[in-house]
N, C-alpha and C positions, 0 to 999 in steps of 0.2 A: 610858208604855208603850215596852219596847225594840223595835226593829225589826231583823231580822236579815238582812244581806245575803252573798250568797257574793262570793268575791273575784273572779270571773267578772264577776259583774252591775257590782259596784265600778269594775272596770275600763273596761266598757262604758259607765258611765255618763258621763263628761265628753263623750265621742263624742256620745251621745244628745242633751246638753245643748246641745251646739255644734251638731249639725243642726238641733234646734228653733230656737235662737236664729236661725241663718240663714234657716230657712225662715219664722220669724215677721217678721224684718226684710224679707224679699222681698215676703212678703205685705203689708206695709203701704207699699214703695214702688209695688206692682202695683194699688194702691186705684184705682178709676175714680171721680173724685170726681163726675163726672157722675151717679153713682148716690147720692150723699151725701144724707141727709135731711135739708138746711138748716133746715127748719121746726123738726124736733126741737131743733136747738141753739138757735137762736133762742127758742124758746118755754122755754128754761131760765131766761132774762132775765123776770123777774115784778115787779109791782107789791109783793109782799110783801116779796122779798127787797131789793128797793129801798128800801122804807119801814124794813125793818130797819135796814139800813145807816146810811139817812139820819139817822135818829132818834138814832143814836151820834154821827156824823160832826158834825152840825150842833147837838149838845146844849150846853146851859150848860157842861158839863164840860169843852168845847173851847176856851170863854172867846173865841169869833169868832175864833181861828184866824189870828190876826195874823202877819206875817212875822217868822219868827226867835223867836217867845215860847213859852212852855211849851205854850200851847194847841195851838198848830200842831203844834206836835213831839208831842204828844200823840196828835193825829189821825193824823198820820203812821206812828204806831207802831201805829194800829188799820188803816191801811193795809198796812202791809208783813205783819202778822199773818194778814190775808185772804189775800193772795198765798201766803204760807206754807202756809196751810190747804189751799190748792188747788194745792200742790206747783209754784207757779210760780216760779223762780228768777229772781235778778236777773242782768242781761245778762252774756255773755260778755265778758272783758275788765274788766270791773269788781271792785272788792274786796268790795261789799255793796249794799245796796238804796239808798244815798244817792249824789247827786252834790252835793257842797258848793257852795253859793253864798256867797262871803265877802262880808262888809258891805259892804268897798272899792268892790266891783262894783257895788253898789246904791246908792251914794251919790249924791245928787242936789243941786243949789245950793238953799238955803233950805227944804229937807224934813229933817224928822226923820231922825236916824240909825237904820237898821235894824241888828238884830241879824244874826249869821253865820243863813244857812239854808241847807235842802237841798232838792234836786228828788228825787223819788222815782221808780226807774224797775224795772218788772219786765220779762220777757222770754219768749217762745217762740219759740225756734229755728226756722227753715224745715227741712223735710225735702229741697226740691230745689234752691232758689236762697236760701240762709241768709244771702248776703253782700247780698241786697236787703231793706231796712229798710221796712216801715209802721210809723210812728208813730201812735198811738192816744193823745190829749192832753187834759187838764184841769186848771185850777189848783185848789189845794185849799186857799190861804190865802184870808181874807177879811178885814175891817176891825177883829177886836177888839173891844175895848170900851169905850164913850164915857160918862164918869159914872157909871161902875159899872153899867152896863147892857149886856147881852151882844148883840152884833151877830152873830146865829147864821149868817147865810149859807147858807141852806138852798137855796134855788135859786141865790144867786149865790157859789160855785159848787160846794156840797155835790152838787148834783143831776149834775153832769158828773163829780165824782168817784167818786160810787158807780155812775156809769154803766160807768166803766171796769172797776171791780170785777166788774160782771154780765159785760161782753164778754168780759174774761180768762176767767171760768170757763166762757162757753160754748165759747170755743176750745179750752180743756182737755177738756171733755166729748167734743167731737168726736174732738180727739186721742188720748183713750182708746178710741174706738171705729176708729183707724186713719185717721182723717182730719186729723192735725196740718196746719199751715198749709204752703203750699208755700214761701212766704217768710216770715222772718222779723217778728216783730210785737213793738213796742217800747211798752210802756203807760207812758206818761211823765206823772207828777202834778208840775206845774211849781209852783214858790212864787214870790211878789214880783208877782204878777200886778197887784194893787188899787194897787201902788205904782210900775208903770210897766212890766210885762212884762218883769222881770227874769229870772226864771228861765227861761223859754223864749227870751230872748235870750242868756242865759249858754249854755244847750244848743247854741243854734244857733252860736255862737262857739267853743264848746271840745265837739263833737259827739263821743259815743263811737263811732258809726259814719260814714264819710262822708257827707256831705250829698249827693254826687253818687249814692251808693248808696241814699238815701231817696227811696222811689218815690211818697210822699205823706204829709201828715198830716191826719187827722180830727181835729178841735178841737170839745169837747164842754163849751160853758160857757152856763149856763141853759137847761134842758129841763124845767121841771118845773111851770111855771105857764102860764097865758094872757096876753098884753098886752092894752092898752086897744083895739087892733083888731080882736081876736079873742074879745070876751067871749062871745059867741054860739058859737064855733067850738072843739070839743073834739077837733078832727081835723086840726092844723096843725103845720108847723114851718118856719121861717126857713131858708134855706140860702143863704150867703154864701160867694163867692169860688169856687164850682165850675168855673167857665169862665174864671176870671183867667187860669190859665196853662195848662191842658188842657181841652180838648174832650173827651177819652174819660174824665176822671173826670166831668166833669159829667154825660155820658151813662151810665155805670155806676151812679151814685146815683139817676138816674131810672129807671132799668132794675129796681134792687134795689127801688125804691119800689112800682112798677107791680107787681112780682111778691108782695112780702112783705107789705108793711102799707099802702099805699094812703092815706098821708097827704097833705093837702094842702102842696104845697112853694111855699112863698110866697117870691119872689125880690125882693121891694120893697126890702130893704137891700141888695142887689147893685147895685143901680144907681150908675154912677159919679158920679153928681150927687145922690144922697140926702145928707142935711145931716148925717144922723149919723155917716156914716163909720165903721160898724161894723167894716167890711173891716181897718182898722187899729187896732181896739180891743182884739183879745184877741191871744190868745198864738199863733195860726195864723201871725199876719203876720210872727213873725221865722223861720219857715219859707218864708214866701212869698218873703220878699227875699232868700233864698238860692235861688231858683229852683225850689223844691220846692211842686208842686200840692197845694193846701189844700182841704178843706169845712169851714166854721164852722157847726155846729148851733146854733140860737139861738130862743129863745122869744119876744124881746122884753122890753121894760120893763115893769114893771107899778108898782102903788102903793107896793110895800113895797120897791123897788128901793133897796138901801144903807140900808134902815132896819133899827131893832131888831124889826120886825113879819115879817120874812123868816125864817120859822119851819116847822119840818117839818110842823105840822098844815095849814099851805094847799099844800102840793103836791099836785098831781093824778097820781098814783100810776100809774093804767091810760094815762093818756096818756103819762105819761113812760117808762113801759115800752114803750110803741110806739114811740117816738122813740129811745130806745135800742136796739130790735129794727132799727130802718133802719141806725143806724150799724153795728151788727154784720153785716148781711148786706151792706152796700156795703164794710165791711171785708173779708168772707170773700170777695168778687169780687177785690178787689184783691189778698189774699194767695193765691189759686189760680189765678188766669186766666194765659194762655199768657206774655203781655207785659205789662210795666209801663205806666201811663198814659204816652203820650206830650205831652211839652210842646210845644205847637204856639202860644201867644201868649205876651205880653211880661208879662201880670200885671198890667198899668193899667187 
């Protein structure tokens, strides 16, 4: 069907579009974040969506996602396609969704040679303080195959991998309503964790955004199961490192939990004398070592840890969703509060 316009209307059209555009931009900037329904966006993170993603990321088709091998690269393609589906771009200043991590960087004495691999990053630019960066991280590699058997790594760390996808889409849902984050958020899927925290170390030494501008790292590594100490508890999460560098960060996480999720926050592994020393054993540590405040969300070790039996059917998706929602609501506060968390401790 053809639509007829008068010349007068055509001449007025660009001006009206300009006025509308300016009005829309101004309206977005003047949003009162205190009126944002955070629960609405939190609740877009669902057990069903997490399950759908995880049954793909931790499927036999991904061959255990060993660093630099075809299965891991296939999982990476799935991750990137989800960001594209949600119109979440790669970061400003990057050429694509990949940060290449060369084999030589991951070389260790007496260890097998790893293939070249990639960190994967996606980005939501901040509306008011775009130069300040919140990183939300998880490793998407696992240990591959052994004797022809796939080690699926559903909990370690398929759970964190798909949690990032859900957190990102929740922030995009808010952005569509005019509540895009005030600070920028970098969703960082790192490689080579199982072989020595290589991907996060590479990013920390070759950051796309200055570490001084990185306000915090929320690292999600294993959030889909219960450990031996909580077999009868379906409402907990270990929190590690939240107070090592910043009292603010610790208090923000505590407040978000109290307001939205009411999980039992277990600080057992945050004890400096705990023999497991988990604070040094996942990707957040490469941020903490650079002075960036961190939180490590963790469910603890279970009977299927690093075994072929760590499969998607054993994940407790309702509990995983609640833990992911805690990470989201903490990220929401970090991205939108007036001031970045103050570093007031030495990290030890």
